[in-house]
C-alpha positions as CSV (number, residue, x, y, z in Angstrom):
1,M,-33.7,34.0,-25.1
2,K,-30.3,32.3,-25.0
3,D,-30.8,31.4,-21.3
4,Y,-34.2,29.8,-22.1
5,L,-32.8,27.7,-25.0
6,L,-29.9,26.6,-22.8
7,N,-32.3,25.6,-20.0
8,T,-34.4,23.7,-22.5
9,V,-31.5,21.7,-23.8
10,I,-30.3,20.9,-20.2
11,A,-33.7,19.9,-19.2
12,L,-34.2,17.5,-22.2
13,I,-30.8,15.9,-21.4
14,L,-31.7,15.4,-17.8
15,L,-35.1,14.0,-18.8
16,S,-33.5,11.5,-21.2
17,I,-31.1,10.3,-18.6
18,H,-33.9,9.8,-16.1
19,A,-36.1,8.1,-18.7
20,A,-33.2,5.7,-19.5
21,D,-32.9,4.8,-15.8
22,A,-36.6,4.1,-15.7
23,Q,-36.5,1.7,-18.6
24,N,-35.9,-1.3,-16.4
25,L,-36.7,-4.9,-17.2
26,K,-40.0,-5.0,-15.3
27,S,-41.3,-1.7,-16.8
28,K,-40.3,-1.4,-20.4
29,S,-43.3,0.5,-21.5
30,V,-42.6,3.8,-19.8
31,A,-43.1,7.0,-21.8
32,F,-42.8,10.6,-20.9
33,D,-44.5,13.8,-21.9
34,V,-43.4,17.3,-20.9
35,N,-44.8,20.8,-21.6
36,L,-41.9,23.1,-22.5
37,T,-44.0,26.3,-22.7
38,D,-43.7,26.9,-19.0
39,S,-40.2,27.2,-17.4
40,K,-41.4,25.5,-14.2
41,N,-41.6,22.2,-16.2
42,L,-37.9,22.3,-16.8
43,K,-36.9,21.4,-13.3
44,S,-34.3,18.6,-13.3
45,G,-35.3,15.2,-11.9
46,S,-39.0,15.9,-11.9
47,V,-40.2,13.0,-14.0
48,P,-42.6,10.6,-12.2
49,F,-41.3,7.0,-12.0
50,I,-43.7,4.1,-12.4
51,E,-42.6,0.7,-11.1
52,W,-44.8,-2.4,-11.8
53,I,-44.8,-4.9,-8.9
54,E,-47.7,-6.9,-10.2
55,P,-47.9,-7.9,-13.0
56,A,-44.1,-7.9,-13.5
57,N,-44.3,-9.0,-17.2
58,E,-45.3,-6.6,-19.9
59,T,-47.6,-9.3,-21.5
60,V,-50.0,-11.2,-19.2
61,F,-52.2,-14.2,-20.0
62,L,-55.4,-14.8,-18.0
63,T,-58.2,-17.3,-18.1
64,E,-60.2,-15.4,-15.5
65,K,-61.1,-11.8,-15.9
66,K,-59.8,-10.4,-12.6
67,L,-56.3,-8.9,-12.7
68,F,-54.5,-7.9,-9.5
69,S,-52.3,-4.9,-10.1
70,K,-49.8,-3.3,-7.7
71,L,-47.7,-0.2,-8.7
72,K,-45.2,2.0,-6.9
73,I,-45.1,5.6,-8.1
74,S,-42.5,8.2,-7.1
75,S,-41.6,11.8,-8.1
76,S,-39.3,14.4,-6.7
77,S,-42.1,16.9,-7.3
78,S,-45.5,16.3,-5.7
79,I,-47.9,13.9,-7.6
80,S,-51.0,15.7,-8.7
81,S,-53.0,12.9,-10.4
82,V,-52.9,9.2,-11.2
83,K,-55.3,7.5,-13.8
84,L,-55.7,3.8,-14.6
85,N,-57.2,3.5,-18.1
86,L,-58.4,0.2,-19.6
87,H,-58.3,0.0,-23.4
88,E,-59.4,-2.5,-26.0
89,H,-56.7,-3.3,-28.6
90,T,-56.0,-5.5,-31.6
91,D,-53.1,-7.8,-32.5
92,A,-52.2,-5.7,-35.5
93,N,-51.0,-2.6,-33.5
94,M,-50.7,-4.1,-30.0
95,R,-46.9,-3.6,-29.7
96,G,-47.1,0.0,-30.9
97,F,-49.8,0.9,-28.4
98,V,-51.1,4.5,-28.4
99,A,-54.1,5.3,-26.3
100,K,-55.9,7.2,-29.1
101,D,-55.7,4.1,-31.3
102,A,-57.8,2.0,-28.9
103,S,-61.2,2.3,-27.5
104,L,-61.4,3.2,-23.8
105,R,-63.2,0.5,-21.8
106,G,-63.0,2.3,-18.4
107,S,-61.0,4.7,-16.4
108,M,-60.2,5.1,-12.7
109,S,-58.7,8.1,-11.0
110,V,-56.6,7.8,-7.8
111,K,-56.2,10.9,-5.7
112,P,-52.9,11.1,-3.7
113,E,-53.5,11.6,0.0
114,E,-51.6,14.1,2.1
115,N,-48.8,11.6,3.0
116,Q,-48.5,10.4,-0.6
117,Q,-47.4,13.6,-2.3
118,Q,-44.1,12.2,-3.6
119,E,-44.5,8.4,-3.2
120,M,-47.5,6.2,-3.3
121,T,-48.4,2.5,-3.8
122,I,-51.6,1.5,-5.6
123,E,-53.2,-1.9,-5.3
124,R,-56.3,-2.7,-7.3
125,D,-58.3,-5.7,-8.6
126,I,-59.3,-4.7,-12.1
127,T,-62.0,-6.6,-14.2
128,M,-60.8,-7.3,-17.8
129,M,-62.8,-8.0,-20.9
130,D,-62.4,-11.0,-23.2
131,G,-59.8,-10.4,-25.8
132,I,-56.7,-8.1,-25.6
133,N,-56.8,-5.4,-22.9
134,V,-54.2,-2.7,-22.4
135,L,-54.0,-1.4,-18.8
136,E,-52.5,2.1,-19.0
137,V,-51.2,4.1,-16.0
138,V,-50.9,7.9,-16.4
139,V,-49.1,9.9,-13.7
140,E,-48.8,13.7,-13.7
141,N,-46.9,15.8,-11.1
142,V,-47.3,19.5,-10.2
143,D,-44.6,20.4,-12.8
144,G,-46.9,19.2,-15.5
145,V,-44.6,16.3,-16.4
146,V,-46.5,13.1,-17.4
147,S,-45.3,9.5,-17.2
148,K,-47.2,6.6,-18.9
149,S,-46.8,2.9,-18.6
150,F,-48.9,-0.1,-19.7
151,R,-49.4,-3.8,-19.5
152,I,-51.0,-6.0,-22.3
153,V,-53.5,-8.5,-20.9
154,H,-54.9,-11.4,-22.9
155,V,-58.1,-12.8,-21.6
156,G,-60.3,-15.8,-22.5
157,E,-60.0,-17.6,-25.8
158,T,-57.0,-15.5,-26.7
159,A,-55.2,-16.7,-23.7
160,L,-56.0,-20.3,-24.5
161,A,-54.4,-20.2,-28.0
162,D,-52.0,-22.9,-29.1
163,A,-48.7,-22.3,-27.2
164,A,-46.7,-23.3,-30.3
165,K,-48.2,-20.3,-32.2
166,L,-47.5,-17.7,-29.6
167,H,-45.0,-15.0,-30.2
168,R,-42.0,-16.7,-28.5
169,K,-38.5,-18.1,-29.2
170,D,-36.7,-20.9,-27.5
171,R,-32.9,-20.9,-27.3
172,A,-30.4,-23.3,-25.8
173,V,-26.6,-23.0,-25.3
174,F,-24.6,-26.2,-24.6
175,F,-21.2,-26.2,-22.8
176,L,-19.7,-29.7,-23.4
177,S,-16.4,-30.9,-22.1
178,D,-14.7,-34.2,-22.5
179,N,-11.0,-33.2,-22.9
180,F,-9.1,-31.6,-20.0
181,D,-5.5,-30.4,-19.5
182,N,-5.2,-31.7,-15.9
183,W,-8.3,-33.9,-15.3
184,S,-9.1,-37.3,-16.7
185,D,-10.8,-37.2,-20.1
186,L,-14.5,-38.3,-20.4
187,V,-16.2,-40.3,-23.2
188,N,-19.8,-39.1,-23.5
189,P,-20.4,-35.3,-22.7
190,I,-20.0,-34.1,-26.3
191,Y,-21.9,-37.1,-27.7
192,D,-24.7,-36.6,-25.1
193,G,-24.9,-32.9,-25.7
194,R,-25.0,-33.1,-29.5
195,T,-27.8,-35.7,-29.4
196,I,-30.0,-33.6,-27.0
197,A,-29.3,-30.4,-28.9
198,S,-30.2,-32.1,-32.2
199,M,-33.5,-33.2,-30.8
200,L,-34.3,-29.8,-29.3
201,E,-33.6,-28.2,-32.7
202,K,-35.4,-30.8,-34.9
203,Y,-38.5,-31.5,-32.9
204,Y,-38.9,-28.6,-30.5
205,G,-37.8,-25.6,-32.6
206,F,-34.9,-24.4,-30.3
207,E,-32.2,-22.2,-31.7
208,I,-29.0,-24.1,-30.6
209,E,-25.4,-23.2,-29.9
210,L,-22.8,-25.8,-29.0
211,I,-19.6,-24.8,-27.2
212,E,-17.2,-27.7,-27.0
213,N,-14.3,-28.0,-24.5
214,P,-14.6,-24.3,-23.5
215,S,-12.2,-22.4,-21.2
216,Q,-13.4,-20.4,-18.3
217,D,-13.2,-17.2,-20.3
218,V,-15.2,-18.6,-23.2
219,I,-18.0,-19.7,-20.8
220,F,-18.3,-16.3,-19.2
221,S,-18.0,-14.5,-22.5
222,K,-20.7,-16.6,-24.0
223,L,-23.0,-16.2,-21.0
224,R,-22.4,-12.4,-21.2
225,E,-23.6,-12.5,-24.9
226,Y,-26.9,-14.2,-23.7
227,S,-27.3,-11.6,-20.9
228,E,-27.1,-8.8,-23.5
229,M,-29.7,-10.3,-25.8
230,E,-33.3,-9.0,-26.0
231,Y,-36.0,-11.4,-25.0
232,A,-39.8,-11.3,-25.5
233,P,-41.9,-12.1,-22.4
234,L,-42.5,-15.7,-23.4
235,D,-39.0,-16.5,-24.7
236,Q,-37.1,-19.3,-23.0
237,L,-33.4,-19.9,-22.5
238,M,-31.9,-23.3,-21.6
239,V,-28.3,-23.6,-20.5
240,F,-26.7,-27.1,-20.5
241,F,-23.4,-28.2,-18.9
242,A,-21.9,-31.7,-19.4
243,G,-18.5,-32.7,-18.1
244,H,-16.6,-32.9,-14.8
245,G,-18.0,-31.3,-11.6
246,Y,-16.3,-30.9,-8.2
247,F,-17.3,-30.1,-4.7
248,V,-15.2,-28.5,-1.9
249,E,-16.5,-29.5,1.5
250,G,-14.6,-26.6,3.2
251,F,-16.3,-24.0,1.0
252,K,-19.7,-25.9,0.9
253,E,-19.6,-25.0,-2.8
254,G,-19.6,-26.9,-6.1
255,F,-17.7,-26.1,-9.3
256,V,-17.8,-26.9,-13.1
257,V,-14.4,-28.2,-14.2
258,V,-13.2,-26.5,-17.4
259,K,-10.4,-27.4,-19.8
260,E,-7.6,-25.5,-17.9
261,S,-8.8,-26.3,-14.3
262,L,-5.8,-27.1,-12.1
263,K,-5.8,-30.0,-9.7
264,D,-3.6,-28.0,-7.3
265,D,-5.8,-24.9,-7.0
266,P,-6.7,-24.2,-3.3
267,G,-8.9,-21.2,-4.2
268,K,-10.5,-22.9,-7.2
269,T,-10.0,-19.8,-9.3
270,S,-9.5,-21.9,-12.4
271,Y,-13.0,-23.4,-12.1
272,V,-16.5,-22.1,-12.7
273,S,-18.1,-21.5,-9.3
274,Y,-21.8,-22.6,-9.0
275,N,-22.4,-19.5,-6.9
276,R,-21.2,-17.2,-9.7
277,L,-23.0,-19.3,-12.3
278,R,-26.2,-19.0,-10.4
279,N,-25.9,-15.2,-10.1
280,I,-25.2,-14.8,-13.8
281,L,-28.1,-17.0,-14.9
282,N,-30.5,-15.2,-12.5
283,V,-29.9,-11.7,-14.0
284,I,-30.2,-12.8,-17.7
285,P,-33.1,-10.7,-18.9
286,S,-35.1,-13.7,-20.2
287,E,-38.1,-14.3,-18.0
288,H,-37.6,-18.1,-18.4
289,V,-34.2,-19.7,-17.7
290,F,-33.6,-23.4,-17.2
291,L,-30.3,-25.0,-16.3
292,M,-29.6,-28.7,-17.0
293,M,-26.3,-30.2,-15.7
294,D,-24.9,-33.6,-16.3
295,V,-21.8,-33.3,-14.0
296,C,-20.7,-34.7,-10.7
297,F,-22.0,-32.8,-7.6
298,G,-24.4,-30.9,-9.9
299,G,-27.0,-30.8,-7.2
300,T,-24.8,-28.6,-5.1
301,F,-25.7,-25.8,-7.5
302,D,-28.5,-25.3,-5.0
303,N,-27.1,-24.1,-1.7
304,A,-29.7,-26.2,0.2
305,I,-28.5,-29.4,-1.4
306,A,-24.9,-28.6,-0.4
307,T,-25.9,-29.4,3.1
308,S,-29.3,-31.2,2.9
309,R,-31.8,-32.9,0.6
310,S,-34.6,-31.1,-1.2
311,A,-37.5,-32.0,-3.4
312,E,-40.0,-30.3,-5.8
313,I,-43.7,-30.7,-6.0
314,Y,-45.8,-29.7,-9.0
315,E,-49.5,-29.0,-9.4
316,E,-51.7,-30.9,-11.9
317,V,-53.8,-28.6,-14.1
318,S,-55.2,-28.8,-17.6
319,Q,-52.5,-28.4,-20.3
320,S,-53.8,-25.4,-22.2
321,D,-54.3,-23.4,-19.0
322,Y,-51.1,-24.8,-17.5
323,I,-48.7,-23.6,-20.2
324,L,-49.8,-20.0,-20.5
325,R,-50.0,-19.7,-16.7
326,K,-46.5,-21.0,-16.3
327,L,-45.1,-18.8,-19.0
328,S,-46.6,-15.7,-17.4
329,V,-44.3,-15.7,-14.4
330,K,-40.6,-15.7,-14.0
331,T,-38.8,-19.0,-14.3
332,R,-35.4,-20.0,-12.7
333,K,-35.3,-23.8,-12.7
334,Y,-32.5,-26.4,-12.7
335,L,-32.2,-30.2,-13.3
336,T,-29.0,-32.0,-12.4
337,S,-27.8,-35.6,-12.9
338,G,-27.1,-36.0,-9.2
339,G,-26.9,-34.3,-5.8
340,K,-23.8,-34.2,-3.6
341,E,-22.0,-37.2,-5.2
342,Y,-20.2,-38.5,-8.3
343,V,-22.2,-39.6,-11.4
344,S,-21.4,-42.0,-14.1
345,D,-20.1,-40.9,-17.5
346,G,-21.5,-44.2,-19.0
347,I,-20.1,-46.5,-21.7
348,P,-18.5,-44.9,-24.8
349,G,-21.1,-44.2,-27.5
350,K,-24.0,-45.3,-25.2
351,H,-24.8,-41.9,-23.4
352,S,-24.5,-41.3,-19.7
353,P,-27.4,-42.8,-17.7
354,F,-28.8,-39.3,-17.2
355,A,-28.5,-38.2,-20.8
356,K,-30.0,-41.5,-22.1
357,N,-33.2,-40.9,-20.0
358,V,-33.4,-37.2,-21.0
359,V,-33.2,-38.4,-24.7
360,D,-36.0,-40.9,-23.9
361,A,-38.1,-38.1,-22.4
362,L,-37.6,-35.9,-25.5
363,N,-38.6,-38.9,-27.7
364,S,-41.9,-39.0,-25.8
365,F,-42.8,-35.6,-27.3
366,G,-44.8,-34.9,-24.2
367,G,-47.5,-37.4,-25.0
368,S,-50.7,-36.6,-26.9
369,D,-50.6,-32.8,-26.2
370,G,-47.2,-32.3,-27.7
371,I,-46.0,-30.4,-24.6
372,L,-43.1,-31.7,-22.5
373,T,-42.6,-30.2,-19.0
374,L,-39.8,-30.4,-16.5
375,N,-42.0,-32.5,-14.3
376,E,-42.4,-35.0,-17.2
377,I,-38.7,-35.0,-17.9
378,Y,-38.0,-35.6,-14.2
379,S,-40.3,-38.6,-14.2
380,Y,-37.9,-40.3,-16.7
381,V,-34.7,-39.7,-14.6
382,E,-35.9,-39.7,-11.0
383,K,-35.3,-43.5,-10.5
384,L,-31.6,-43.2,-11.5
385,T,-28.9,-43.7,-8.9
386,P,-27.6,-41.3,-7.7
387,E,-30.9,-39.5,-7.6
388,P,-31.1,-36.5,-10.0
389,R,-32.2,-33.2,-8.4
390,I,-34.8,-30.7,-9.6
391,G,-35.4,-27.3,-8.1
392,K,-35.5,-23.5,-8.4
393,F,-33.0,-20.7,-7.8
394,G,-32.8,-16.9,-7.8
395,D,-35.9,-14.9,-8.6
396,N,-38.1,-17.9,-9.6
397,A,-41.8,-17.1,-9.1
398,P,-44.3,-19.5,-7.5
399,G,-46.0,-21.7,-10.1
400,S,-43.3,-21.2,-12.8
401,E,-42.4,-23.7,-15.5
402,F,-40.2,-24.3,-18.5
403,V,-41.9,-26.1,-21.4
404,F,-40.8,-27.9,-24.5
405,V,-43.4,-27.5,-27.3
406,V,-43.3,-29.9,-30.3
407,K,-43.1,-28.0,-33.6
């Protein structure tokens, strides 16, 4: 009896560790069931793992009823069965989804083939119904251990709801520098940043944080805080830098100049490397991250611009469809005040040329629909000299966007 209890405790610890590993950003909805009445179910490491490839987001918005799904399933013990269940669900208990709480709309069994006993990939086009659908995947292995995961899919009128009323939060953190220990001081970065931040907070409902004249350590500590926050699928994060920028031709790399940056620093260790900044922003768990930079050589944030010129083309679609489609895929976008050159700080108290045009764009409120997109902001700044740059980085998904929705 003592041996049985000891084995049970050990198995539960192993299962909890394995479950924690499986709770990755793209598959938050994994749950596990295990039958402890049979000792064979206590084998370590036997929990089936479900990885969502498509759709990656836990919540999906569709205007059409077809959903393409792709999953990878693996288990150290042979997979005995896989089921895809489609449920109808309501807003009231959507987040606390339990299959027995929702009516079953359809079910599909997938039988593993001889060469798929421990690893298999499933690709299916699944027809959804209007309203809120829950696509549940149930995997069981020969040890009797069951894994479950789901995706919430909004279809039809639900998906065309007013974007301002969706369950979402917009945040923005501003790093503003006008006073330096070893570089010449600037006149407008803090003024520019405060103005833009105030408009985002007042008119677009952003939660704002201003960091003025930060050190390198303060910047990285603050970015770490944002990387440890929890984000809902439609949440957005904007990161804004204003101040000095620098480019080292020998490294083919740009840098943000911080308060303590040294002029005589061959390795540029007292600066914030664009490469490091790009990697940090890419792994922040928010699905939608946008970087805006009003610094010299800001365009070299993009590796391609460090050696050549690039451009971005956007597709025209209806606004209601556009917003929900864009917020259903991962966003990693940037907009900088220039490319591989110096940019003007402007006249004291008059904003930099770039910041002035961004303020003008925010004052447009996106036109009659109350939705301002990056494409629309770019239209306000694209004729400046030097030419501002807009683009993508990291894990940006095709067709992504960052939107500013008037309150």
